[in-house]
C-alpha positions as a Markdown table, in Angstrom:
| # | Residue | x | y | z |
|---|---|---|---|---|
| 1 | Met | 101.3 | -10.9 | 12.4 |
| 2 | Ala | 101.2 | -8.8 | 15.6 |
| 3 | Glu | 103.5 | -8.4 | 18.5 |
| 4 | Gly | 102.4 | -8.3 | 22.1 |
| 5 | Ile | 103.0 | -9.4 | 25.7 |
| 6 | Ile | 101.5 | -12.5 | 27.4 |
| 7 | Leu | 99.2 | -11.4 | 30.3 |
| 8 | Lys | 98.4 | -14.9 | 31.5 |
| 9 | Gly | 98.0 | -18.5 | 30.5 |
| 10 | Ile | 95.2 | -20.8 | 31.5 |
| 11 | Gly | 94.5 | -24.4 | 30.3 |
| 12 | Gly | 96.7 | -24.1 | 27.3 |
| 13 | Phe | 95.3 | -20.7 | 26.2 |
| 14 | Tyr | 97.4 | -17.6 | 26.4 |
| 15 | Tyr | 96.0 | -14.0 | 26.5 |
| 16 | Val | 98.3 | -11.7 | 24.6 |
| 17 | Glu | 98.0 | -7.9 | 24.8 |
| 18 | Thr | 98.8 | -6.0 | 21.6 |
| 19 | Ser | 98.2 | -2.5 | 20.3 |
| 20 | Glu | 95.0 | -3.8 | 18.8 |
| 21 | Gly | 93.6 | -5.4 | 22.0 |
| 22 | Val | 93.9 | -8.7 | 23.9 |
| 23 | Phe | 93.7 | -11.9 | 21.9 |
| 24 | Glu | 93.2 | -15.5 | 23.1 |
| 25 | Cys | 95.9 | -17.7 | 21.5 |
| 26 | Lys | 97.2 | -21.2 | 21.4 |
| 27 | Ala | 101.0 | -21.9 | 21.3 |
| 28 | Lys | 102.3 | -23.7 | 18.2 |
| 29 | Gly | 103.3 | -27.3 | 18.7 |
| 30 | Lys | 107.0 | -26.5 | 18.0 |
| 31 | Phe | 107.3 | -24.9 | 21.5 |
| 32 | Arg | 106.3 | -28.2 | 23.1 |
| 33 | Lys | 108.8 | -30.0 | 20.9 |
| 34 | Asp | 111.5 | -27.6 | 21.9 |
| 35 | Lys | 110.5 | -27.8 | 25.6 |
| 36 | Leu | 109.8 | -24.1 | 25.6 |
| 37 | Lys | 106.8 | -22.9 | 27.5 |
| 38 | Pro | 105.3 | -19.4 | 27.0 |
| 39 | Leu | 105.3 | -17.4 | 30.2 |
| 40 | Ala | 103.5 | -14.3 | 31.5 |
| 41 | Gly | 105.8 | -11.4 | 30.6 |
| 42 | Asp | 107.0 | -13.0 | 27.3 |
| 43 | Arg | 107.1 | -10.7 | 24.3 |
| 44 | Val | 105.6 | -12.8 | 21.4 |
| 45 | Glu | 104.6 | -12.6 | 17.8 |
| 46 | Ile | 101.1 | -13.9 | 17.1 |
| 47 | Thr | 98.9 | -14.5 | 14.1 |
| 48 | Val | 95.3 | -13.4 | 14.4 |
| 49 | Arg | 92.7 | -15.2 | 12.3 |
| 50 | Asp | 89.0 | -14.7 | 11.6 |
| 51 | Ser | 87.8 | -18.3 | 11.4 |
| 52 | Gln | 90.6 | -20.3 | 13.1 |
| 53 | Glu | 92.3 | -20.1 | 16.5 |
| 54 | Asn | 94.9 | -17.4 | 17.0 |
| 55 | Thr | 98.5 | -18.7 | 17.5 |
| 56 | Ile | 101.7 | -17.7 | 19.2 |
| 57 | Asp | 104.3 | -18.1 | 16.5 |
| 58 | Lys | 107.4 | -16.9 | 18.1 |
| 59 | Ile | 108.7 | -16.1 | 21.6 |
| 60 | Leu | 111.1 | -13.1 | 21.4 |
| 61 | Glu | 114.4 | -13.2 | 23.2 |
| 62 | Arg | 114.0 | -13.1 | 27.0 |
| 63 | Lys | 116.2 | -10.9 | 29.2 |
| 64 | Asn | 115.5 | -13.2 | 32.1 |
| 65 | Lys | 113.2 | -15.9 | 33.4 |
| 66 | Leu | 112.1 | -17.0 | 36.8 |
| 67 | Val | 110.8 | -20.5 | 37.8 |
| 68 | Arg | 108.9 | -19.3 | 40.9 |
| 69 | Pro | 106.9 | -17.3 | 40.0 |
| 70 | Pro | 107.0 | -18.6 | 36.4 |
| 71 | Val | 107.5 | -15.3 | 34.5 |
| 72 | Ala | 109.8 | -13.7 | 32.0 |
| 73 | Asn | 111.4 | -10.2 | 31.3 |
| 74 | Ile | 111.1 | -8.9 | 34.9 |
| 75 | Asp | 112.6 | -5.6 | 36.0 |
| 76 | Lys | 111.8 | -5.9 | 39.7 |
| 77 | Leu | 110.9 | -8.7 | 42.1 |
| 78 | Met | 108.8 | -7.4 | 45.0 |
| 79 | Ile | 109.2 | -9.9 | 47.8 |
| 80 | Ile | 106.3 | -9.8 | 50.2 |
| 81 | Val | 107.0 | -11.0 | 53.8 |
| 82 | Ser | 104.5 | -10.9 | 56.6 |
| 83 | Val | 105.4 | -10.5 | 60.3 |
| 84 | Val | 102.7 | -12.9 | 61.4 |
| 85 | Ser | 100.3 | -15.5 | 59.9 |
| 86 | Pro | 102.3 | -16.8 | 58.2 |
| 87 | Met | 105.4 | -16.2 | 60.3 |
| 88 | Pro | 108.4 | -14.8 | 58.3 |
| 89 | Asn | 110.9 | -17.2 | 56.9 |
| 90 | Thr | 114.0 | -15.1 | 56.2 |
| 91 | Leu | 115.8 | -18.0 | 54.4 |
| 92 | Ile | 113.0 | -18.0 | 51.8 |
| 93 | Val | 113.2 | -14.3 | 51.4 |
| 94 | Asp | 117.0 | -14.5 | 51.1 |
| 95 | Lys | 116.8 | -17.2 | 48.5 |
| 96 | Leu | 114.5 | -15.0 | 46.4 |
| 97 | Thr | 116.9 | -12.1 | 46.6 |
| 98 | Val | 119.7 | -14.4 | 45.4 |
| 99 | Ile | 117.7 | -15.7 | 42.5 |
| 100 | Ala | 116.7 | -12.2 | 41.6 |
| 101 | Glu | 120.3 | -11.0 | 41.7 |
| 102 | Lys | 121.5 | -13.9 | 39.6 |
| 103 | Ser | 118.8 | -13.1 | 37.0 |
| 104 | Gly | 119.6 | -9.4 | 36.8 |
| 105 | Ile | 116.4 | -8.4 | 38.6 |
| 106 | Glu | 116.1 | -5.7 | 41.2 |
| 107 | Pro | 114.7 | -7.0 | 44.5 |
| 108 | Val | 112.4 | -4.8 | 46.6 |
| 109 | Ile | 111.2 | -5.9 | 50.1 |
| 110 | Val | 107.8 | -5.2 | 51.5 |
| 111 | Ile | 107.0 | -6.2 | 55.1 |
| 112 | Thr | 103.3 | -6.6 | 55.5 |
| 113 | Lys | 100.9 | -6.7 | 58.5 |
| 114 | Ser | 103.4 | -4.5 | 60.3 |
| 115 | Asp | 100.6 | -3.1 | 62.6 |
| 116 | Leu | 100.1 | -6.5 | 64.1 |
| 117 | Glu | 103.7 | -6.9 | 65.4 |
| 118 | Glu | 105.6 | -3.7 | 65.4 |
| 119 | Glu | 108.7 | -5.0 | 67.1 |
| 120 | Lys | 109.0 | -7.9 | 64.6 |
| 121 | Ala | 108.4 | -5.6 | 61.7 |
| 122 | Ser | 111.2 | -3.3 | 62.9 |
| 123 | Glu | 113.5 | -6.3 | 63.3 |
| 124 | Leu | 112.9 | -7.4 | 59.7 |
| 125 | Phe | 113.2 | -3.8 | 58.4 |
| 126 | Asp | 116.6 | -3.6 | 60.1 |
| 127 | Ile | 117.8 | -6.8 | 58.5 |
| 128 | Tyr | 116.8 | -5.8 | 54.9 |
| 129 | Ser | 117.6 | -2.1 | 55.1 |
| 130 | Lys | 121.2 | -3.2 | 55.7 |
| 131 | Thr | 121.3 | -5.0 | 52.4 |
| 132 | Gly | 120.9 | -1.9 | 50.4 |
| 133 | Tyr | 117.6 | -3.1 | 49.0 |
| 134 | Arg | 114.7 | -0.6 | 49.2 |
| 135 | Thr | 112.6 | -2.0 | 52.1 |
| 136 | Tyr | 109.1 | -0.9 | 53.1 |
| 137 | Met | 106.7 | -1.6 | 56.0 |
| 138 | Phe | 103.1 | -1.9 | 55.0 |
| 139 | Ser | 99.8 | -2.3 | 56.8 |
| 140 | Ser | 96.4 | -2.6 | 55.2 |
| 141 | Val | 95.0 | -0.8 | 58.2 |
| 142 | Asp | 96.8 | 2.5 | 57.9 |
| 143 | Lys | 98.2 | 2.1 | 54.3 |
| 144 | Arg | 101.7 | 3.2 | 55.5 |
| 145 | Asn | 104.2 | 3.8 | 52.7 |
| 146 | Ile | 101.5 | 3.1 | 50.0 |
| 147 | Glu | 102.6 | 6.0 | 47.8 |
| 148 | Ala | 106.2 | 5.0 | 47.9 |
| 149 | Ile | 105.3 | 1.4 | 47.1 |
| 150 | Arg | 103.0 | 2.6 | 44.3 |
| 151 | Gly | 105.9 | 4.5 | 42.8 |
| 152 | Glu | 107.9 | 1.3 | 42.6 |
| 153 | Phe | 105.6 | 0.0 | 39.9 |
| 154 | Ser | 105.9 | 2.9 | 37.6 |
| 155 | Gly | 107.4 | 2.3 | 34.2 |
| 156 | Cys | 108.5 | -1.3 | 34.7 |
| 157 | Leu | 107.4 | -4.9 | 34.9 |
| 158 | Thr | 107.3 | -6.0 | 38.5 |
| 159 | Ala | 106.6 | -9.5 | 39.8 |
| 160 | Leu | 105.2 | -10.0 | 43.3 |
| 161 | Thr | 106.2 | -13.1 | 45.2 |
| 162 | Gly | 106.2 | -14.5 | 48.7 |
| 163 | Asn | 104.6 | -17.0 | 51.0 |
| 164 | Ser | 100.9 | -17.9 | 50.7 |
| 165 | Gly | 98.9 | -15.6 | 52.8 |
| 166 | Ala | 101.6 | -12.9 | 53.1 |
| 167 | Gly | 99.4 | -10.3 | 51.6 |
| 168 | Lys | 100.3 | -9.9 | 48.0 |
| 169 | Ser | 96.7 | -9.4 | 46.7 |
| 170 | Thr | 95.9 | -7.2 | 49.7 |
| 171 | Leu | 98.8 | -5.0 | 48.8 |
| 172 | Leu | 97.8 | -4.7 | 45.2 |
| 173 | Asn | 94.2 | -3.9 | 46.2 |
| 174 | Ala | 95.6 | -1.0 | 48.3 |
| 175 | Val | 97.7 | 0.2 | 45.4 |
| 176 | Asp | 94.8 | 0.1 | 43.0 |
| 177 | Glu | 91.3 | -0.1 | 44.6 |
| 178 | Asn | 89.7 | -1.0 | 41.3 |
| 179 | Leu | 91.5 | -4.4 | 41.2 |
| 180 | Glu | 89.3 | -6.1 | 43.8 |
| 181 | Leu | 91.6 | -9.2 | 43.9 |
| 182 | Ala | 90.5 | -12.1 | 46.1 |
| 183 | Thr | 92.4 | -12.3 | 49.3 |
| 184 | Gly | 92.8 | -15.5 | 51.4 |
| 185 | Glu | 92.6 | -16.4 | 55.1 |
| 186 | Ile | 95.3 | -18.3 | 56.9 |
| 187 | Ser | 94.6 | -22.0 | 57.6 |
| 188 | Glu | 94.8 | -22.4 | 61.4 |
| 189 | Lys | 95.6 | -26.1 | 60.9 |
| 190 | Leu | 98.5 | -25.6 | 58.5 |
| 191 | Gly | 99.6 | -22.2 | 59.6 |
| 192 | Arg | 100.0 | -20.9 | 56.1 |
| 193 | Gly | 97.8 | -19.1 | 53.6 |
| 194 | Arg | 95.4 | -20.6 | 51.1 |
| 195 | His | 96.3 | -19.9 | 47.5 |
| 196 | Thr | 94.0 | -17.2 | 46.2 |
| 197 | Thr | 96.0 | -16.5 | 43.0 |
| 198 | Arg | 96.1 | -19.6 | 40.8 |
| 199 | Gln | 98.4 | -18.5 | 38.0 |
| 200 | Ala | 100.7 | -15.6 | 37.2 |
| 201 | Glu | 98.7 | -12.8 | 35.7 |
| 202 | Ile | 99.8 | -9.3 | 34.6 |
| 203 | Phe | 97.8 | -6.2 | 35.6 |
| 204 | His | 98.2 | -2.5 | 34.6 |
| 205 | Ile | 98.9 | -0.7 | 37.8 |
| 206 | Ala | 100.3 | 2.7 | 38.7 |
| 207 | Asp | 101.7 | 3.4 | 35.2 |
| 208 | Gly | 103.4 | 0.0 | 35.1 |
| 209 | Leu | 102.8 | -3.7 | 34.7 |
| 210 | Val | 102.6 | -6.0 | 37.7 |
| 211 | Ile | 102.5 | -9.8 | 37.9 |
| 212 | Asp | 100.6 | -11.4 | 40.8 |
| 213 | Ser | 101.4 | -15.0 | 41.3 |
| 214 | Ala | 100.5 | -18.0 | 43.4 |
| 215 | Gly | 102.1 | -18.1 | 46.8 |
| 216 | Phe | 104.2 | -21.0 | 48.3 |
| 217 | Ser | 105.6 | -22.3 | 51.5 |
| 218 | Ser | 109.1 | -23.3 | 50.5 |
| 219 | Ile | 111.7 | -22.8 | 47.7 |
| 220 | Glu | 114.6 | -24.9 | 46.6 |
| 221 | Phe | 117.5 | -24.3 | 44.2 |
| 222 | Ser | 116.8 | -26.5 | 41.2 |
| 223 | Gly | 116.8 | -26.4 | 37.4 |
| 224 | Glu | 117.9 | -23.1 | 36.0 |
| 225 | Asn | 118.4 | -21.7 | 39.6 |
| 226 | Ile | 121.3 | -24.1 | 40.3 |
| 227 | Phe | 124.8 | -22.6 | 40.4 |
| 228 | Leu | 128.2 | -23.3 | 42.1 |
| 229 | Ala | 128.6 | -22.5 | 45.8 |
| 230 | Asn | 131.6 | -20.3 | 45.2 |
| 231 | Glu | 129.4 | -17.9 | 43.1 |
| 232 | Leu | 127.0 | -17.3 | 46.0 |
| 233 | Glu | 128.9 | -14.4 | 47.5 |
| 234 | Lys | 128.2 | -12.4 | 44.3 |
| 235 | Tyr | 124.5 | -12.5 | 45.0 |
| 236 | Phe | 124.6 | -11.1 | 48.5 |
| 237 | Lys | 124.7 | -7.4 | 47.8 |
| 238 | Glu | 126.0 | -6.4 | 51.2 |
| 239 | Phe | 129.1 | -8.7 | 50.9 |
| 240 | Ser | 130.5 | -6.6 | 48.0 |
| 241 | Glu | 132.8 | -4.4 | 50.0 |
| 242 | Cys | 134.2 | -7.6 | 51.8 |
| 243 | Ile | 134.9 | -9.7 | 48.7 |
| 244 | Gly | 138.7 | -9.7 | 48.1 |
| 245 | Ala | 139.4 | -8.3 | 51.6 |
| 246 | Cys | 139.7 | -11.6 | 53.4 |
| 247 | Lys | 143.1 | -12.8 | 54.6 |
| 248 | Phe | 143.2 | -15.9 | 52.5 |
| 249 | Asn | 142.4 | -16.3 | 48.8 |
| 250 | Gly | 139.4 | -18.4 | 48.0 |
| 251 | Cys | 137.7 | -17.7 | 51.3 |
| 252 | Ala | 134.3 | -19.3 | 51.4 |
| 253 | His | 133.2 | -17.1 | 54.4 |
| 254 | Ile | 132.4 | -20.2 | 56.4 |
| 255 | Asn | 134.1 | -20.3 | 59.8 |
| 256 | Thr | 137.3 | -18.9 | 58.3 |
| 257 | Lys | 139.9 | -17.0 | 60.3 |
| 258 | Gly | 140.6 | -13.6 | 58.7 |
| 259 | Cys | 137.3 | -13.5 | 56.9 |
| 260 | Ala | 136.1 | -10.0 | 56.2 |
| 261 | Val | 132.5 | -11.0 | 55.9 |
| 262 | Ile | 132.5 | -12.7 | 59.3 |
| 263 | Ser | 134.2 | -9.6 | 60.8 |
| 264 | Ala | 131.4 | -7.4 | 59.3 |
| 265 | Val | 128.8 | -9.7 | 60.8 |
| 266 | Asp | 130.5 | -9.4 | 64.2 |
| 267 | Glu | 130.6 | -5.6 | 63.8 |
| 268 | Gly | 126.9 | -5.5 | 62.9 |
| 269 | Thr | 127.3 | -4.0 | 59.4 |
| 270 | Ile | 126.1 | -7.3 | 57.8 |
| 271 | Ser | 123.0 | -8.9 | 59.4 |
| 272 | Gly | 123.5 | -12.1 | 61.3 |
| 273 | Ser | 120.3 | -13.4 | 59.9 |
| 274 | Arg | 121.5 | -12.8 | 56.3 |
| 275 | Tyr | 124.8 | -14.5 | 57.1 |
| 276 | Glu | 123.0 | -17.6 | 58.5 |
| 277 | Ser | 121.0 | -17.8 | 55.2 |
| 278 | Tyr | 124.3 | -17.5 | 53.3 |
| 279 | Val | 125.7 | -20.5 | 55.3 |
| 280 | Ser | 122.6 | -22.5 | 54.7 |
| 281 | Met | 122.6 | -21.9 | 51.0 |
| 282 | Phe | 126.3 | -22.5 | 50.7 |
| 283 | Asn | 125.9 | -25.9 | 52.3 |
| 284 | Glu | 122.9 | -26.6 | 50.0 |
| 285 | Leu | 125.0 | -25.8 | 46.9 |
| 286 | Lys | 128.5 | -27.0 | 47.9 |
| 287 | Asp | 128.1 | -30.5 | 46.4 |
| 288 | Ile | 127.0 | -29.2 | 43.0 |
| 289 | Lys | 129.6 | -29.8 | 40.2 |
| 290 | Ser | 130.1 | -27.7 | 37.1 |
| 291 | Trp | 129.0 | -30.5 | 34.9 |
| 292 | Gln | 125.6 | -30.7 | 36.6 |
| 293 | Ile | 124.7 | -27.1 | 35.6 |
């Protein structure tokens, strides 16, 4: 019996890193019966055999789990958003920050391709620096902020996520030139990136562990990500000073007189873009009932 961490899973095989090396394992049938799928980042107990296949026998308790990317036990979620090709979608970025906050994961924002559209990069930086999240601008041309970004990976397990083609693999290649991860071009017909990463996979980078994962073009609240609309305010970090300061109890911060959040938006201390995302998410969640969760 040995304990280790799942680095990746491909075609029903899982690659588990232990103090004795990396072992290819199959998950025991009980996990399928219990509808429990091993994920990259899971701490597991395995049995290593000489003549038979190695098996994952137990998945140790998870501190968190994400659906997209499908990973477990994450300390940080580094959200990659490009200024062009593909165009930034702040609603997707904001949904990811909400999901991270709900899961007890620290969000970090990296704005890529900033050399291609400096004005747009500055606009995005202004939006996310107001949230209190550490926010960086990065360019593969001049490697701006690369040392600070490299420092984010030290001593923790970080998952990278973002739209296809946003530059996740390009960023990791800049952090560690020995990786040589495949990078993808943007489809002119579809206006989004081709998937160059096919599954979540853990790499040792900058004294930490990093999970690169497949990109996407949309994200919805579903499954374990569903929660009640009145909880949403808790997951917008910059709302914290306004919660409880509204004129009326139970304020939903939606076109309400005496709302401290709306006042902060009007004053510019909360980004209008973030507030628009809040309204969109609130409307998406408002019909969810407690018995559905």
